C-alpha positions as CSV (number, residue, x, y, z in Angstrom):
1,M,101.5,95.1,86.4
2,R,103.9,93.6,84.0
3,A,106.8,91.7,85.6
4,V,109.6,93.9,84.2
5,I,109.9,96.7,81.5
6,E,112.0,95.3,78.7
7,A,111.8,98.2,76.3
8,P,111.7,102.0,77.0
9,F,108.6,104.1,76.8
10,R,108.4,106.7,74.1
11,S,108.3,109.8,76.2
12,L,108.9,111.2,79.7
13,D,105.1,111.5,80.1
14,A,104.7,107.8,79.3
15,W,107.4,106.8,81.8
16,V,105.8,108.9,84.5
17,S,102.3,107.7,83.7
18,Y,103.4,104.1,84.2
19,L,105.9,104.4,87.1
20,S,103.7,106.8,89.2
21,H,101.2,103.9,89.5
22,V,103.7,101.3,90.6
23,E,103.3,100.3,94.2
24,L,106.7,101.0,95.7
25,P,108.4,98.0,97.2
26,V,110.5,98.2,100.4
27,L,113.6,96.3,101.6
28,R,112.9,93.0,103.3
29,S,114.8,94.4,106.4
30,S,112.4,97.3,106.5
31,A,109.3,95.1,106.3
32,H,110.7,92.8,109.1
33,A,111.6,95.8,111.3
34,L,108.2,97.3,110.9
35,E,106.6,93.9,111.7
36,V,108.6,93.7,114.9
37,L,107.7,97.2,116.0
38,A,104.1,96.7,115.2
39,A,103.9,93.9,117.7
40,D,104.8,96.3,120.6
41,Q,103.2,99.6,119.6
42,D,102.5,100.7,123.1
43,A,106.2,101.0,123.8
44,L,107.0,103.0,120.7
45,D,107.4,106.6,119.9
46,G,107.7,108.2,116.4
47,R,111.5,108.2,116.5
48,D,111.6,104.4,116.6
49,I,109.6,104.2,113.4
50,A,111.4,107.0,111.7
51,A,114.7,105.3,112.4
52,V,113.5,102.4,110.2
53,V,111.9,104.5,107.5
54,L,115.1,106.6,107.1
55,Q,117.1,103.5,106.2
56,D,114.9,102.8,103.1
57,P,114.4,105.5,100.5
58,L,111.5,103.7,98.8
59,L,109.7,103.3,102.1
60,A,110.3,107.0,102.9
61,T,108.8,107.9,99.6
62,R,105.7,105.8,100.4
63,V,105.3,107.6,103.7
64,L,105.7,111.1,102.3
65,S,103.5,110.4,99.3
66,Y,100.7,108.9,101.5
67,I,100.7,111.7,104.0
68,E,100.5,114.3,101.3
69,S,97.7,112.6,99.4
70,H,95.7,112.4,102.7
71,R,96.6,116.0,103.8
72,N,93.7,118.2,104.8
73,P,93.4,120.9,102.1
74,A,92.7,123.4,104.9
75,R,96.2,122.7,106.3
76,S,98.6,124.6,104.0
77,A,101.9,123.5,105.4
78,E,103.6,120.7,103.6
79,I,105.1,117.7,105.5
80,S,108.7,117.3,104.4
81,T,110.2,115.1,107.1
82,I,109.5,111.6,108.2
83,G,109.2,112.4,111.9
84,H,106.5,115.0,111.1
85,A,104.7,112.6,108.9
86,I,104.6,109.9,111.6
87,M,103.4,112.4,114.2
88,M,100.6,113.5,111.9
89,L,99.5,109.9,111.1
90,G,99.8,108.5,114.6
91,I,101.5,105.2,115.5
92,A,98.5,102.8,115.1
93,P,97.3,104.4,111.8
94,F,100.8,104.3,110.5
95,F,101.0,100.5,110.9
96,R,97.6,100.0,109.4
97,S,98.5,102.1,106.4
98,F,101.9,100.4,105.7
99,A,101.2,96.8,106.6
100,D,102.4,94.0,104.3
101,P,104.2,96.1,101.7
102,P,105.7,94.4,98.6
103,V,109.3,93.4,99.1
104,I,112.2,94.4,96.8
105,E,114.1,91.1,97.2
106,D,111.0,89.2,96.1
107,R,110.3,91.4,93.1
108,L,113.9,91.0,91.9
109,A,114.4,87.3,92.8
110,A,115.0,86.4,89.2
111,H,117.3,89.4,88.6
112,P,120.2,89.0,91.2
113,R,122.5,91.5,89.3
114,A,119.8,94.1,89.3
115,L,119.2,93.5,93.0
116,L,122.8,94.1,93.7
117,G,122.7,97.3,91.6
118,L,119.7,98.5,93.5
119,L,121.3,97.7,96.9
120,K,124.4,99.7,95.9
121,V,122.3,102.8,95.1
122,V,120.4,102.4,98.5
123,G,123.8,102.2,100.2
124,R,124.9,105.4,98.5
125,A,121.6,107.1,99.5
126,R,122.1,106.1,103.2
127,H,125.7,107.5,103.1
128,A,124.5,110.7,101.4
129,A,121.7,111.2,104.0
130,H,124.2,110.8,106.8
131,W,126.7,113.3,105.4
132,A,124.0,115.7,104.4
133,R,122.6,115.8,107.9
134,D,126.0,116.2,109.5
135,W,126.9,119.1,107.3
136,A,123.5,120.7,107.8
137,V,124.1,120.6,111.5
138,Q,127.5,122.1,111.1
139,R,126.0,124.9,108.9
140,R,123.3,125.5,111.6
141,D,120.6,124.7,109.1
142,L,117.3,125.3,110.9
143,N,115.8,122.0,109.6
144,A,118.5,119.4,109.0
145,D,115.8,116.7,108.7
146,E,114.6,118.2,105.4
147,V,118.1,118.1,104.0
148,T,118.5,114.5,105.2
149,V,115.4,113.4,103.5
150,A,116.3,115.2,100.2
151,A,119.7,113.5,100.1
152,L,118.1,110.1,100.9
153,L,115.6,110.5,98.0
154,H,117.9,112.2,95.5
155,D,118.4,109.1,93.4
156,L,115.0,107.6,93.8
157,A,114.2,107.3,90.1
158,E,117.4,105.2,89.6
159,M,116.3,102.9,92.4
160,L,112.9,102.5,90.9
161,L,114.4,101.7,87.5
162,W,116.4,98.8,89.0
163,C,113.1,97.5,90.4
164,V,110.9,97.7,87.4
165,A,113.3,97.8,84.4
166,P,116.3,95.7,85.5
167,T,117.5,94.9,82.0
168,L,117.5,98.5,81.0
169,A,119.3,99.6,84.2
170,L,122.0,96.9,83.6
171,R,122.4,98.2,80.0
172,I,123.1,101.7,81.3
173,R,125.6,100.3,83.8
174,S,127.4,98.2,81.2
175,M,127.7,101.3,78.9
176,Q,129.3,103.3,81.6
177,D,131.6,100.4,82.7
178,A,132.8,100.2,79.1
179,D,133.3,103.9,78.7
180,R,134.3,105.7,81.9
181,A,134.2,109.1,80.1
182,L,130.5,108.5,79.2
183,R,128.3,110.9,81.1
184,S,125.4,109.3,83.0
185,R,122.9,111.6,81.4
186,D,124.0,110.5,77.9
187,A,123.9,106.8,78.8
188,Q,120.4,107.2,80.3
189,R,119.1,109.1,77.2
190,S,120.5,106.4,74.9
191,V,118.8,103.5,76.7
192,L,115.7,105.1,78.3
193,G,115.0,108.0,76.0
194,V,115.0,110.3,79.0
195,A,117.4,111.5,81.7
196,V,116.9,110.0,85.1
197,L,117.0,113.4,86.8
198,D,114.2,114.7,84.7
199,L,112.3,111.5,85.4
200,Q,113.0,111.9,89.1
201,L,111.5,115.4,89.4
202,A,108.5,114.5,87.3
203,L,107.8,111.4,89.4
204,A,108.3,113.3,92.6
205,R,105.5,115.7,91.5
206,A,103.3,112.8,90.5
207,W,103.8,111.2,93.9
208,N,102.8,114.5,95.6
209,L,106.2,114.9,97.3
210,P,106.5,118.3,99.0
211,E,107.7,121.2,96.8
212,L,110.5,121.9,99.3
213,L,112.0,118.5,98.8
214,L,111.7,118.9,95.0
215,R,113.8,122.1,95.2
216,L,116.3,120.5,97.5
217,M,116.7,117.5,95.1
218,D,117.1,119.7,92.0
219,D,120.8,120.2,91.3
220,E,119.9,123.0,88.9
221,H,119.5,125.2,92.0
222,A,122.9,124.3,93.5
223,A,123.7,128.0,94.2
224,N,121.4,127.7,97.2
225,P,123.5,126.4,100.2
226,R,120.9,123.8,101.2
227,V,120.7,122.4,97.7
228,R,124.4,122.5,97.5
229,N,124.5,120.5,100.8
230,V,122.4,117.8,99.3
231,A,124.2,117.8,95.9
232,L,127.6,117.5,97.5
233,A,126.5,114.7,99.8
234,V,125.1,112.7,96.8
235,S,128.3,113.4,94.8
236,L,130.6,112.3,97.6
237,A,128.6,109.1,98.2
238,R,128.6,108.3,94.4
239,H,132.4,108.9,94.1
240,A,133.4,107.2,97.3
241,A,131.3,104.1,96.4
242,G,134.2,102.8,94.3
243,G,136.8,103.4,97.0
244,W,138.6,106.4,98.4
245,N,141.0,106.7,95.5
246,D,138.4,108.1,93.0
247,A,139.9,111.0,91.1
248,A,136.9,113.1,91.6
249,L,137.0,113.0,95.4
250,P,139.6,115.8,96.0
251,D,137.3,118.3,94.3
252,D,134.4,117.1,96.4
253,Y,136.4,117.5,99.6
254,R,137.4,121.1,98.7
255,E,133.9,122.1,97.9
256,I,132.6,120.5,101.1
257,A,135.2,122.3,103.2
258,A,134.1,125.6,101.6
259,L,130.4,124.8,102.3
260,I,130.8,123.9,105.9
261,G,133.5,126.4,106.7
262,L,136.2,124.0,108.0
263,P,139.8,123.6,107.1
264,L,140.4,120.7,104.6
265,D,142.1,118.4,107.2
266,A,139.2,118.8,109.6
267,T,136.7,118.2,106.8
268,L,138.4,115.0,105.8
269,E,138.3,113.8,109.4
270,R,134.6,114.8,109.7
271,I,133.7,112.9,106.5
272,G,135.6,109.8,107.8
273,V,138.2,109.6,105.0
274,P,140.7,106.9,106.0
275,E,144.1,108.3,107.0
276,H,145.9,106.5,104.2
277,A,143.7,108.4,101.7
278,R,144.2,111.8,103.3
279,G,147.9,112.4,102.7
280,A,147.9,113.0,99.0
281,V,144.9,115.4,99.2
282,L,146.5,117.4,102.0
283,D,149.9,117.4,100.3
284,A,148.4,118.8,97.1
285,D,146.8,121.6,99.1
286,G,149.8,122.4,101.2
287,G,149.1,120.3,104.2
288,P,147.0,120.8,107.4
289,A,148.9,123.8,108.7
290,D,148.6,125.7,105.4
291,N,144.9,124.9,105.2
292,A,144.3,126.1,108.7
293,A,146.2,129.3,108.0
294,Q,144.1,129.8,104.8
295,S,140.9,129.3,106.7
296,N,141.9,132.0,109.2
297,R,143.3,134.4,106.7
298,G,141.8,137.9,107.2
299,D,141.1,137.3,110.9
300,V,142.2,140.0,113.3
301,R,143.7,138.6,116.4
């Protein structure tokens, strides 16, 4: 494998052909945590392992791709959650299958700015997964774990680009920093020749990720409440990454409130928006009392 990709491939198929054969690295913290758990396997259950895997989108992808590629063709049901994957593998086979993975920090040792860029995307993914799960529970989604995983993996292709094409990923970041009005998709096409979302969905298929997760990660189907749940969690994580004053956040808050069926003030509290950032949003919408009244409008008491 070449150290880094310095120039873009000529087509989406070429990108997918190369990237789908890259061994996905994991965070050093994940590799260490798995090593610690492996030393005391008799005291573990699947939840202990899942808690580690769900902190690392690239490790989660390795697990889901592995279990799907080893799935018995006679078993039709796809495995779309980490807990289910670990249960099907078994604890000892899990550790045998995922021993000594490549480590992200080692791969990007010569590219500290790219490592920082990757870690920021991983941080966003963790926040998105947390919010997506919370809202799915509020919505009484029958499988909140699926929504959680979809949010965690939503920006997977972007993470992989930071790992294998750090120079190109930094070029996209620089273009967007220089022109805040530049759409991400346009910057990506200019540098990579493809849009990252298109690359993401194509890679997910190449990695044999479950079709259910592909649908949940595809923003084109945002009319579906579960897809909307994922898309809004990812949007909130992206906009809040630069601070709670981002101009796009108020629209996110209103859409989230509509999705989960709570007044705006309760939604802001549930998200964890700091009090100093809530006032302007609530004032623009008439304040907590008016929002509560609007949420109850039409009720017969």
